[in-house]
N, C-alpha and C positions, 0 to 999 in steps of 0.2 A: 473404501473401508477406512480411510485415514481421516483423522480429525484435523482441524486447522492448525493445531499446535505442531503436529507431525509434518504437515505440509510446509509450515513456516521454517521449521528446523532443517528440513532436508533441501528445500528449494530456495526460499527467500533469505534465510540467514546469511549464506555466503555472499549474496548480492548486496545486502545491506552492510555487511562488513566492508565490502569494496567501496560503498558510498561513504562510509566513515573515514576511508583512506583517501578520499578526494575524487573517486571515479563517479561518473553518472550511472544511474541504474534505472531499469524499467522492468516492471512486471506487467505482462500482457495477458489478460484473461480473455479467452476466446471460446465461444461455444453457442449452442442453440439457446433460445429463450427458455428460461426455466431450468437450466442445467446446473445452477448453483454458483455462478460467477460472482454475483453481488454478495452472497452469503460468505463465500470463501474470502473475499476482499474485506468485507465489513464485519461479519460474524455477529455474535451476541456476547454480552458481558458475562452471563452466568449459564452454564459452567465456564470457567476460565479457559478450559481446553478448546472452547469454540469461539474464542476471541479471534477476529479476523486478521488477515495479513497486514492491513493498514495500521490498526492500533498497535500491533506487535512491532512493526517497523518503526513507528513513531517513538515508542518506548525505547527501543534499541538505539535509535539515532540520538535521542536526547540524553540517554544514560551515557553514551560515548562522549557527547559534547560536555556534559557535566564533569566527567573524569579527566578530560584533556587539560594539559597545562601548556601555557605559552602558545596557544593557537586561537585563531578566530574562525568562526564558522558562518556560512550563509546557507540556510536551509530553505529550499524551495520545493514545493510538492504540487502535483496536479493529479486530478482524478477525472479522466475524461471518459465519456461514453460515445461510441460511434455506433449509430443504429440507422439503417436505411440511408446511409450516406450523410446523415446529420451528425454534427459533433456538439456535445453539450459538456460544460464544465460542472461536474457534480460537487465541487467545493465552492463554486461561485455563489454570489448572493441570490441569483435567480437561476435555479437549476433547469428551468424550462427553456431558457434563452439559448438559441442556436448560435454557434460560433462560425466564423468564416473559415 
């Protein structure tokens, strides 16, 4: 019964705060096909309460980077799908290509 805004605030926000302080962070979405993992991670633009965890995390990270003084940042992100023991990079140029 939660929307993605509530899920982000309760679960992902503290993790992303840690990332802005220099720690690594992982959000692992696991579940049966059709259970809403992709929707929770990606969401939709309108209404804004249904924007996914990934766009919210990117906004959070880049706002923190913009506000920081006397600091350098390296931001790296991956969005992987593991299905039937095949791994695909969903941010890569070819999302159908399997990784080793």
